[in-house]
C-alpha angles and dihedrals in degrees: 000000000000086000093058091047091051094049089046091051091048093051089049092049091050089049094052092047091051094050092048094051091047090050094048090048090052093051092048090050088051091053101252111146112236129211135016118340111255122241136054097287126202127318126216086232093065091082089054096048097117093048092047093050090051093050094048093047090051088054104255115160121252088237092058090046091046091051090046095056095037096245133118120261089245091056091050093045090049089048092051093050095047093047097043093233115179118237131208112271119213115224113246 
């Protein structure tokens, strides 16, 4: 009995896989782009750029800014590098 259920589920899985592949091929032929869009996309920090720039120029720490906008320090650091945001430079 278990063998019959195993065979039936295997056949069903193969049919689903075949239908999925045919559907994706049809969409590709019709010119629809498949998959995740390329590129870095938008960040939730983009809308706060003026505020973040002001905080950085006034000497606020990246940890404080990251906590304020509820992101990790790594996310903030990557965003700063990607967008070329200037940081506060301490005098030597």
